[in-house]
Residue, then its C-alpha position, 0 to 999 in steps of 0.5 A: m771669738t766669743a769667749r768659753l769662760a764668761t767675765l763676771t757679772s755683778f750686782v750691789l745693793a746696799l741694804a745695811a747702810p745706816a749712815y744712809a739711811a734716810g730720814p721722814v720725808d714730805t710723803t704729801a709732796q712725794a706723791g706730786v700733791i703740793s699747795p700752790s703757795v709752798t715753792p716745790v722742794p726737787t726729790r731726790p732719785q728713786l732709783v740709781f744704778t750703773l751698767r758697764g759695757g765693754v771687753a774681755a779676754s780669759p781662759e777659754y775653760f778652766g785650766s785652759d792655757d789658750y785665750a778667748v775675747g769677747p763681751d764684758l757687762g755689768f750692772s750694779f745698784n747704787y741707791l733705792a729711795l722707798r715712798s715710805g720715806r726709807s732708802f738704802g745706798n746712796p744717791d751719789p753713784w761714785a761715793d764710797r760705799m763706807g761700813l757694812s753693807f749687803g748686797g746681792s752676787f751673780r755670775v755667768i760660765q759658758d758652756r764647754k764644748t769638748d768638739d772645741f778642744d782636742e786636748l779634751a776629746g772623750l770629755d763630757d760637754i759641759d752646760a752654760a752655769f749660772e751662780l747667784g747668791g748673795s754678799v757682804r763687804y765692809g768699807a773703810e777710806h783706804f781698805a775694803a774687805f768682802g764675801e760672796v756665797r753663790r749657787g750654781f743652777g745648769g752646767h753646775e749646781g754647787w756651791v761657791g765663795e769667794i773672799g777677798a781685799d783690797a787696798i784703795v788710793r786716790p791719786t785724784e778726786r775722779l781716779q780710784l785704784t783697787l789691789g788686793p788678794r782673792l781666795f775662791f772656794g768650791d763644793d764637791t760638785y763644783t769641782d768635780t763638774y770642772f776638774g773631775i773625769t769620770a770612768d767613763e770619760a776617761s783616756a790614756a791623756l786624762p786618766a779618771y780623777g775624782p777632786e774634792g771640793g775645799m779652795v780651788s784658787a788663790g790670786i790678786e786682782f788690780g782694779a781702775r775707776y776713773q770718772i769721766n763726769d757725773v754719768w760717764g766713766l771708765e772701768g777695767a781689771v786685771t786678775w790673776e790666779k794659781f789653782t790650788d789643792d784637787a783642782a790643780d791636780s786635775p789632768i784638764v789643769e795640768q795638760g793646761s795651765d795652772e795660772q789664769w789670766g784676765i782682763r777686761f775695760g769698759v765704760t760705765r754709764v749712770f741712770s737715775i730714775g725717779g728723780 
């Protein structure tokens, strides 16, 4: 069964991490012009990124009390080195990102076909939405905090944001566990799309409702990552969130559930190009 609410797909690129910035390099050696009398020195990877593939379970739509299982995909950029000698991120994909870093954020929300749900009869269909934006993160040895802002395209044209923090523990060198709160926000356009009901859509079961933007949900996430070897790993997370404010008062949520659970599990693979 295909999940109606697609899982999060995010990417991270440390664009401002001074601790990882490389110093001057021998550009002649980088270009492949090496004197016969000089022993070649291995070059560092030019690009390192990680892909994740697995399965996830999530509500069939925002406010649904039914769940569906579908694919979970994700990717992250770990390191980028330019021929000029400037680099971003860390060539070790398993290293924790310390200090301040910036990156991207991406999410897909699948379409909502009301013909598939008897309880939503009369509501308009909503096309799939793609959200694209940026993120900022601060990491320490046992703590990390982040913020994300995205703009929607397709199913909704609004703005959303999320802030969160994690406590980090490492029971072993290969295992990392995280736990922390999450707050999710959306503007009027976003909340009206997924929680609003127009006069033309209204019925006795689902009366007209015009929500305003603000905090949409508050929750918590528990995550785990295990490094099998230098290139393979396992990654999973369990999330719980509760709708708040106008989203919680929506007739769509009231006929379903204001508590939403999610779980994902996947295999990660590190790729190095240009090394």
